[in-house]
C-alpha positions as CSV (number, residue, x, y, z in Angstrom):
1,X,71.4,-9.6,-21.1
2,X,69.8,-13.0,-19.4
3,X,69.6,-10.9,-16.1
4,X,67.5,-8.0,-17.9
5,X,65.4,-11.2,-20.1
6,X,64.7,-12.3,-16.2
7,X,64.2,-9.1,-14.6
8,X,61.9,-7.7,-17.5
9,X,60.0,-10.6,-17.2
10,X,59.5,-10.1,-13.3
11,X,58.4,-6.8,-14.3
12,X,56.2,-8.1,-16.5
13,X,54.6,-10.5,-14.1
14,X,54.5,-7.9,-11.2
15,X,52.4,-5.6,-13.7
16,X,49.7,-8.6,-14.9
17,X,49.4,-10.2,-10.9
18,X,48.6,-6.4,-9.9
19,X,46.8,-5.7,-13.2
20,X,44.4,-9.3,-12.3
21,X,44.2,-7.8,-8.5
22,X,43.0,-4.6,-9.3
23,X,40.3,-6.3,-11.7
24,X,39.3,-8.3,-9.2
25,X,39.2,-5.5,-6.8
26,X,37.5,-3.2,-9.2
27,X,35.3,-6.1,-9.7
28,X,34.6,-6.8,-6.2
29,X,33.8,-3.3,-5.1
30,X,31.1,-3.5,-8.5
31,X,29.7,-6.9,-7.2
32,X,28.8,-5.2,-3.9
33,X,27.8,-1.7,-5.0
34,X,25.1,-3.9,-7.1
35,X,24.7,-7.2,-5.2
36,X,21.6,-8.2,-6.5
37,X,23.1,-8.3,-10.6
38,X,21.7,-11.0,-12.3
39,X,18.2,-11.5,-10.2
40,X,15.2,-11.0,-11.5
41,X,12.0,-9.3,-9.1
42,X,8.2,-8.6,-10.3
43,X,6.0,-7.3,-8.1
44,X,2.1,-8.2,-7.9
45,X,0.2,-5.1,-8.2
46,X,-3.6,-5.3,-7.3
47,X,-6.2,-2.9,-9.0
48,X,-5.9,-0.1,-6.5
49,X,-3.8,2.4,-7.9
50,X,-3.6,4.8,-4.5
51,X,-0.5,2.3,-4.1
52,X,1.1,2.0,-7.3
53,X,3.7,4.4,-6.3
54,X,4.6,1.8,-3.3
55,X,5.4,-0.6,-6.5
56,X,7.6,2.2,-8.0
57,X,9.1,3.3,-5.4
58,X,10.6,-0.2,-4.1
59,X,11.5,-1.2,-7.3
60,X,13.9,1.9,-8.0
61,X,15.6,1.1,-5.0
62,X,15.9,-2.6,-6.2
63,X,17.2,-1.5,-9.1
64,X,20.0,0.7,-7.5
65,X,21.2,-3.0,-5.7
66,X,21.1,-4.4,-9.2
67,X,18.2,-6.6,-9.4
68,X,16.7,-6.1,-12.7
69,X,12.5,-5.4,-11.7
70,X,10.4,-6.7,-14.2
71,X,6.8,-5.2,-15.1
72,X,4.0,-5.7,-12.3
73,X,1.9,-8.6,-12.7
74,X,-1.7,-6.8,-12.8
75,X,-4.3,-8.6,-11.0
76,X,-6.9,-8.3,-7.7
77,X,-6.4,-8.3,-4.5
78,X,-6.6,-12.5,-4.0
79,X,-4.4,-13.4,-7.2
80,X,-1.3,-10.7,-6.2
81,X,-1.7,-13.3,-3.0
82,X,-2.5,-16.2,-4.7
83,X,0.4,-15.3,-7.2
84,X,3.1,-14.3,-4.5
85,X,2.8,-17.6,-2.3
86,X,2.6,-19.5,-5.7
87,X,6.0,-17.6,-7.1
88,X,4.6,-15.9,-10.4
89,X,5.0,-13.3,-8.3
90,X,8.2,-12.5,-5.3
91,X,6.6,-9.6,-3.6
92,X,3.1,-7.6,-3.4
93,X,3.2,-4.1,-2.4
94,X,0.0,-3.1,-0.4
95,X,-0.5,-5.7,2.1
96,X,-2.8,-4.2,4.4
97,X,-2.2,-5.9,7.9
98,X,-4.4,-7.1,10.0
99,X,-7.1,-6.8,7.4
100,X,-5.2,-9.4,4.8
101,X,-4.8,-12.2,7.9
102,X,-7.3,-14.0,6.0
103,X,-5.0,-14.6,2.6
104,X,-1.8,-15.2,4.7
105,X,-3.5,-17.8,6.6
106,X,-4.3,-20.0,4.1
107,X,-3.2,-23.8,4.0
108,X,0.0,-24.1,2.5
109,X,0.7,-19.8,1.9
110,X,4.4,-19.5,1.6
111,X,4.9,-15.9,1.5
112,X,5.7,-13.6,4.5
113,X,4.6,-9.8,5.4
114,X,8.3,-7.7,6.1
115,X,8.6,-4.7,6.9
116,X,6.6,-1.6,7.3
117,X,6.0,0.8,3.8
118,X,3.9,2.7,6.5
119,X,3.7,1.5,9.9
120,X,-0.2,2.1,11.1
121,X,-0.7,5.1,9.4
122,X,-3.5,3.5,7.4
123,X,-7.3,4.0,8.9
124,X,-10.3,3.0,7.3
125,X,-14.3,4.2,8.1
126,X,-17.3,5.2,6.6
127,X,-17.8,9.2,5.7
128,X,-20.9,11.3,4.9
129,X,-20.3,14.7,3.2
130,X,-20.2,17.5,6.1
131,X,-23.5,19.3,5.3
132,X,-25.6,16.1,5.1
133,X,-24.7,14.9,8.6
134,X,-25.4,18.8,10.3
135,X,-28.2,18.6,8.5
136,X,-29.6,15.2,9.6
137,X,-27.9,14.5,12.6
138,X,-26.1,11.7,11.6
139,X,-23.5,10.3,14.3
140,X,-23.3,6.4,13.2
141,X,-24.2,4.3,11.1
142,X,-27.6,3.5,12.7
143,X,-28.8,6.5,11.7
144,X,-29.5,5.3,8.3
145,X,-32.0,3.2,9.8
146,X,-34.0,6.4,10.1
147,X,-36.7,6.8,7.2
148,X,-35.5,10.4,6.1
149,X,-31.7,9.7,6.4
150,X,-32.2,7.0,3.8
151,X,-35.1,8.9,1.7
152,X,-31.9,11.4,1.3
153,X,-29.3,8.9,0.2
154,X,-31.0,6.9,-2.0
155,X,-30.4,7.6,-5.6
156,X,-31.8,5.0,-6.9
157,X,-34.9,4.6,-5.6
158,X,-34.8,1.7,-4.4
159,X,-35.5,2.6,-0.2
160,X,-32.2,2.5,1.0
161,X,-29.3,4.6,1.5
162,X,-26.6,3.8,-1.1
163,X,-23.2,3.7,-0.3
164,X,-20.1,3.2,-2.0
165,X,-18.1,0.0,-0.7
166,X,-15.2,-1.9,-1.8
167,X,-15.3,-4.6,-5.3
168,X,-15.9,-7.9,-4.8
169,X,-13.0,-10.1,-3.0
170,X,-11.4,-6.6,-1.5
171,X,-10.6,-7.6,2.1
172,X,-12.5,-4.4,3.0
173,X,-15.3,-6.1,0.8
174,X,-16.3,-8.6,3.6
175,X,-15.3,-6.5,6.5
176,X,-18.1,-4.2,5.2
177,X,-20.5,-7.0,4.4
178,X,-19.5,-8.6,8.1
179,X,-20.8,-5.3,9.5
180,X,-23.8,-5.0,7.3
181,X,-25.0,-8.3,9.1
182,X,-23.1,-7.6,12.3
183,X,-25.4,-4.1,12.6
184,X,-28.1,-5.0,11.0
185,X,-28.4,-3.0,8.3
186,X,-29.2,-4.7,5.1
187,X,-32.6,-3.2,4.8
188,X,-30.9,0.3,5.0
189,X,-28.4,0.6,3.3
190,X,-27.8,-0.3,-0.5
191,X,-23.7,-1.1,-1.0
192,X,-22.6,-0.5,-4.4
193,X,-19.7,-2.9,-4.9
194,X,-18.5,-1.8,-8.4
195,X,-14.9,-0.6,-9.3
196,X,-13.7,1.8,-6.7
197,X,-12.8,4.2,-8.6
198,X,-15.7,5.0,-10.8
199,X,-17.8,4.8,-7.8
200,X,-16.0,7.5,-6.0
201,X,-15.8,9.5,-8.7
202,X,-19.7,9.1,-9.0
203,X,-19.8,9.8,-5.7
204,X,-18.0,13.2,-6.0
205,X,-20.0,14.4,-9.1
206,X,-23.3,13.5,-6.9
207,X,-21.4,15.7,-3.9
208,X,-20.6,18.5,-5.9
209,X,-24.7,18.8,-7.9
210,X,-25.6,19.3,-4.4
211,X,-26.9,15.3,-3.5
212,X,-25.8,13.8,-0.2
213,X,-22.6,11.1,0.0
214,X,-22.0,8.1,1.8
215,X,-19.0,5.9,1.6
216,X,-16.0,3.7,2.6
217,X,-12.5,4.8,2.5
218,X,-9.4,4.2,3.5
219,X,-5.7,5.8,3.9
220,X,-3.4,6.6,2.1
221,X,-6.2,7.3,-0.8
222,X,-6.4,10.5,-3.0
223,X,-10.1,10.8,-2.1
224,X,-9.3,12.1,1.7
225,X,-7.5,15.1,-1.0
226,X,-10.6,15.2,-3.0
227,X,-13.7,15.5,-0.3
228,X,-11.1,17.1,2.9
229,X,-12.5,15.4,6.2
230,X,-13.4,18.0,8.8
231,X,-14.5,20.8,5.3
232,X,-16.0,18.5,2.5
233,X,-16.9,15.4,4.6
234,X,-16.9,13.2,8.4
235,X,-15.6,10.2,9.2
236,X,-18.8,9.0,11.3
237,X,-18.8,6.1,13.8
238,X,-19.8,2.6,13.9
239,X,-22.7,1.9,17.0
240,X,-20.0,-0.7,18.6
241,X,-16.8,-2.4,17.0
242,X,-17.9,-5.4,15.7
243,X,-15.2,-7.5,13.2
244,X,-14.6,-10.5,11.6
245,X,-12.8,-13.4,14.4
246,X,-9.4,-12.5,12.4
247,X,-9.2,-8.9,13.5
248,X,-10.9,-9.4,17.0
249,X,-7.3,-8.9,18.7
250,X,-7.0,-5.5,16.9
251,X,-10.8,-4.4,18.6
252,X,-9.4,-1.7,20.8
253,X,-7.3,0.4,17.7
254,X,-10.7,0.6,16.0
255,X,-11.5,3.4,18.2
256,X,-8.9,6.4,17.9
257,X,-7.8,9.6,18.8
258,X,-7.8,12.8,17.0
259,X,-8.9,11.6,13.8
260,X,-9.8,15.0,12.1
261,X,-13.0,15.6,10.8
262,X,-14.2,12.7,13.2
263,X,-17.5,13.6,14.7
264,X,-16.5,12.6,18.2
265,X,-13.0,12.0,19.8
266,X,-12.0,9.6,20.7
267,X,-13.7,8.1,17.5
268,X,-14.7,4.7,17.0
269,X,-14.3,4.2,14.0
270,X,-14.7,0.5,13.3
271,X,-11.8,-0.5,11.8
272,X,-8.5,-1.5,13.4
273,X,-5.9,0.8,12.2
274,X,-3.9,-1.4,10.0
275,X,0.0,-1.2,8.6
276,X,0.9,-1.3,5.6
277,X,3.6,-4.4,4.2
278,X,5.3,-5.4,2.0
279,X,4.1,-9.3,1.7
280,X,7.3,-11.5,-0.1
281,X,7.4,-14.9,-1.4
282,X,9.3,-17.3,1.4
283,X,11.9,-18.9,-1.1
284,X,12.7,-15.6,-2.8
285,X,12.8,-13.5,0.7
286,X,15.7,-16.7,1.9
287,X,17.8,-16.2,-1.1
288,X,17.9,-12.4,-1.7
289,X,18.9,-11.8,1.3
290,X,20.0,-8.5,0.3
291,X,16.5,-7.6,-1.0
292,X,14.8,-8.7,2.3
293,X,17.0,-6.4,4.7
294,X,16.2,-3.3,2.0
295,X,12.3,-4.3,2.3
296,X,13.3,-4.3,6.5
297,X,14.7,-0.8,6.1
298,X,12.7,1.3,4.3
299,X,9.6,3.1,4.6
300,X,7.0,6.1,3.1
301,X,5.8,8.8,4.2
302,X,2.4,9.3,3.9
303,X,2.1,12.5,3.0
304,X,3.6,11.6,0.6
305,X,1.7,8.7,-0.7
306,X,-1.4,11.4,-0.3
307,X,0.5,14.1,-2.7
308,X,1.2,11.5,-5.1
309,X,-1.9,10.1,-5.5
310,X,-3.6,13.6,-5.7
311,X,-1.1,14.4,-8.4
312,X,-2.1,10.8,-10.1
313,X,-5.8,11.4,-9.8
314,X,-5.0,14.3,-11.7
315,X,-3.6,13.1,-14.7
316,X,-0.1,12.2,-14.1
317,X,-0.3,8.6,-14.3
318,X,1.0,6.6,-16.8
319,X,4.0,4.0,-15.9
320,X,6.8,7.2,-17.1
321,X,4.7,9.7,-13.9
322,X,4.8,7.2,-11.6
323,X,8.7,6.0,-12.6
324,X,9.9,10.0,-12.1
325,X,7.6,10.7,-9.3
326,X,10.2,8.0,-7.5
327,X,13.1,9.0,-8.6
328,X,11.7,12.6,-7.0
329,X,11.0,11.4,-3.3
330,X,14.4,9.5,-4.0
331,X,16.8,12.2,-5.1
332,X,15.3,14.7,-2.0
333,X,15.8,11.4,0.4
334,X,19.0,10.6,-0.9
335,X,20.9,10.7,2.7
336,X,18.1,8.6,3.4
337,X,17.7,6.2,1.1
338,X,21.5,5.7,1.0
339,X,21.3,4.2,4.5
340,X,18.8,1.9,3.8
341,X,20.6,0.4,0.7
342,X,24.2,0.8,2.9
343,X,22.6,-1.5,5.1
344,X,21.3,-4.1,3.0
345,X,24.9,-4.0,0.9
346,X,26.8,-4.9,4.0
347,X,23.9,-8.2,3.8
348,X,26.3,-9.0,0.8
349,X,29.4,-8.5,2.7
350,X,28.7,-11.3,5.4
């Protein structure tokens, strides 16, 4: 009996040890699948809804790694950069570089760009409705010095051509203002610095009524889905490439070949081709190498962003819609996404 009891105890002890080992292995497996468990993440989200889908997709991806992604911190572009630098947000979804270098170069700025959401896929420039471009022979901004052109595009009676620009504080608003000075066009063009979506909706309504329109836009953006370059509108050129000092190193990229719908080829858009990048708080990135690796690996096709922007413009714009659009894209690209996630999980194992 004694021998039996000893054997029983050994057997029971073995089961206990095995159970502990299995539990430990199971826990390690779960942990390796979700290495971000217990860590909160918050995106800063500026008042430009064309990039909201970026936040939605990256939030889903971080969630698959176990991170608790909080609701975005809604703000404007300058304050979004400030929030990420100060740590009230961890990531900013829509860094346009080099356009936004002015924010990164602020003294004491505690954040850095990481990864490429869309590498060199971001165009910017000025567009005119095609009918007016053909009628008045508009090729560059210089053509708006002509009285007949100014009169045609003058919607408020101030003697200047009206142009949709960017809201105050946006990087594009600063560059447009710089170019209006550099090309001495302030007496010829009235730049509308209102809410972009509302101002563009007004311009599209005017276009629908047969009125001439002039506007700045960028890609990806719903505007180029509503007003197709080459069909409804055309990209016009700047008289020369004149850029703020922080963008001058990229001046060579401001003339681009084979731009669909441009009045010339190559096309002097006058704006550098930008990368769209995530900007992350330095402390967050250093303390969360798994998240950093995911961001380095991930990217989005610009065609997907165009399509989503069009759907959003047509009413599919609630947080639930964005979450579903992100989930659908991830499901359709599961193999690629799993490669990104696996690369991030391997960082946790090192």
